N, C-alpha and C positions, 0 to 999 in steps of 0.2 A: 152458451153457444156450443153446438156439437157439429163438427165438420170432419172432413177427411182431407188430409194432405197426402196425395198419392194413395197408398194403401193403408196409411196410419190414421186411426181415429184421434181427433183432438177435441178435448172438452175444456171450455173456458168458463170459469166460475166468477160470480160477482165478488167484489172485494170485501164487503162488510160481512161480519161473522154470522149474524142471524140469517141474512139472505143466502150466504154460501151454504149454511147448514141445511136450510129448507130445500135449496136446489139440489144438494147432495142426496137427500132422501128421495126426491122426485125424479131427478135426472141421472145422477152419477151412479147410485147403487144398481139401478136396472140395466145400465149400459153393458157391464161384463156378461150378464145373463143373456142379453140380446145378441152380443157378439158370439157367445158360445152356443147360440141357438137353443137356449134353455127356456122353458116357459116363464112368463113373468111371475114374480113373487109379490103378491099384494097382501098387505095387512087388512084385515076386516075392520072397518070403522065401528066404533062403539057409539051408542047414543048416550048423550048426557044433557043435563039441564044447565043452561048458561047462567052463571052466577052474577053477571053484571052486563049492563048495556054496552054494545059495541057500535061505534059509529063507523060506517063503511067509507070507502073512498070511491065515489061514483066514477065509473069508467075504468077502474083498475082492480083486478082480482088480487085479493090479499090472502096470504098464508100466515096465520097468527099462531105463534107458539102458545101452548096452554099448560096449566097445571090442574090437577084435580084436588079439590078441597072438600072433603066429606062427600056429599052426593051431587056437588056441582062442579062445573069446569070454569076456570077463570083464565082469561088471556093474560099473558105476561107482557105488559107494556114497557118495553125497554127500547132504547135506540138500537137501530140495526147494527151499529158498530160495537155494541157490548156483547160479551160472551155470556154474562150471567143470565140473561133471559133465556137463551137456548139451553144452557146447562141445567136449569131448573125445570125445563119443559118435559112433559111426558108424551107429548104429541103436538098436533096442530089442527086447527080448523080452517076451512076455506070460506072466505067471504067473497062471493061472486061480485063481478063488476056492476051488476044492476041492483045491488043491495045498498040502501042508504043507511040503515041501521038494523041491528038485531036486538030484540028486547030481552031484558033479564027474565029468566023463567022459560025462555024459548028452548025447545029441544034442538040440539045440534049434533052433527056427526064429528067425532074426534078420530083422526088417524093417528094411531099410536106409533111412536118412534122406537 
């Protein structure tokens, strides 16, 4: 949640570590730049080959932490409350809400952290 109380900006983050980390990259880090009226700083996604099948969560956009192994990218499937998944991640991929699954060998865009 991002809101204002009077003239002060307030940012509320989810409690689980992985969710909080992903939200920090997407929402928290850009906030000071926007407040300072600086241009957005975006990392250029890289293309990579998916090293294993991913089952999506229909109706819910997912941001999955990933690691790079050789020439493939693999999601780090850890519970959201654990820090190890995020600590080993080099970035994340986005699985849109209308995706049922992504096939191994499919090209994906990785947003580096």
